[in-house]
N, C-alpha and C positions, 0 to 999 in steps of 0.2 A: 504494500500500500504506500502510495506517495501522496502527501498532503502539502499543498502550497497555499500560503496565504500571507497577508500582511499582518504582523502582530500589533493590533491596536489595543488588545487586552493581553493579560499574561499568557505565556505560552502554555500549551496543553501539558498536563502532568508528566506524560511519558517523555516529552521533549525536555522539560526541565530536569527530569531525573537523569536523562542521558547526558545533559550538559553538566550536571552535578557529579555524576559518577565517572564520566569519561576521564581517563588519565592523561592522554595526549590528544592534541588537536592538530590539524594540518591547516596552516595559514597560507592562503593563496593571495599573492599581490601581483601587481604589474607596474612597470615603470611608465613614464610619460609616453613612450613609443608603443606601449602595449605588450612588451616582452614579459611573459609570465615567470613567476618564481614561487615555488611551494616548499615549505619547510615544516617539520614537526615542531611543536611548541608545547610547553606546559601552560595551563590557564586555569582561571576560576570563573564561575558564573555566579553573580550576586543576585540573581533574580530579575535583573533589568538588562545588564550588559555583560559581555565577556571581557575579561581583563588578562593582559599578558605583560610581562616585563621583557623588554627587548634590549639587546646590546646597542649602544649608540653608534657602533660601526657596522651593524648588520645590514645586509642588502635589503631585507624586508622593511626595515625602518626607512632607508633611503627611498624605496618604492612608495611607501605610505606618504612620505613628504611630497612625492610627485603625483600620486594618484591615491586618494583616500578610499576608493572603492575596493573592497576585499571580499573574499570568500573564505569561509572557515568550516571545516568538516570535522565532526567527532563521530567515531564509530566504535562500537563494541562488537567484537567478532567471537563467534563460537565455532571453532574449526571442526568440531564433531557434529554440528547440526547447522547446516546453512540456513535453515528456516528460522533460526534463533538469532540472526544478526540484526543489529539496530544501527541506524545512522541518522544524523541530522546535518544538513548542509545549510549554513547561514550565509546570506548575502547582506552586506551592509556597508557602513562607513566606519573607518578607523579614526580615532581621535588621539593624538599624542598629548599627554598631560605635561604641562610645564609647571614650574614652581607655583605660579598663581592659581592654576587649576587645582593643584593638590591642596593649597590653602583654602580655596573657596569650597572645596568638597572634602574637607579634612575628615569628617566623620565617615564618609563613604570610603575614602582612601584607607583609613585605618581598618575598616571592616574588610576591605579587599586584602590588605596585608595579612590580617588574621586568617582569612580563608586560605590564602596561599600557604601560610605556615602550617595550618591544620591539614591541608590536602597533601602537602609535600614535605613532611617532617625530615625525611632522610636527606633530601636536597638541602634543606635549611641547615641541618647539622653539618653536612659535608662542607658547604660553603663557609660556614662560621669557623670551622677548624682550619680549612685550607686557604682562607681569604688572602693571606700575605704571600702565598706561593702561586696564586693563579694569575694568568695574564689579565691586564686591566679590563679588557672587554668582557671577561667571564665573571668578574666580581659583581656582587649584587647591590652595590651602593647606588641608590637612586640618585639620578641627575649627574653623577660623576661617571659611571660606566653604563648605567641602564636607565631606560625611560619606561614609564607606565603608559600602556596603550589600552584604550577601550574600544571594543567593537560594538557598535549600535546595530541591533537587529532590525533590518528592513523587511526581509523576506526569509522564509525558511522552507525547506523540503524535508519531510520526515519519512524515512524508509524503514520498513520492517518486514519480516517474514518473506524473504525471497522465495519465489516458487522455483523448485528444481526443474531443470529442462531435461528432456530426453533427447539424446543425440543419436541419430540413426546413421548407420554406415551407408 
């Protein structure tokens, strides 16, 4: 089943669940010339937007500066049962948060930080221990090496229960 609509109201429960439980997402960006770029990222869903922290030198951040239109895919796969796969494809716009944005939305930013730490405790622990040994782009320091990015959902497609195909020789 594929469902497409503009989210004027909260997303359906299954879509929100998928965005909450999905561990990795795939961010699709393109530059001003339309050249595509897709990369896996960690993310959190706060019930309104999808949040990522991206390295200041990442290609995807450069692309967002040139073209704010993005696609974001989250899927949960069951290799043992193809009919149990779930995916949501988000189409929307990305917003890079500057210092003033963070200050204006401080409560939400702190909530997003808390969601990231809760969802990815192993990453947080690793980066806290290794922070002085990591290259600058990999460090988690906001505004020095990373920027907060929000994806605002404009459209989504939800896919579930792929129907098996019979291939004939």
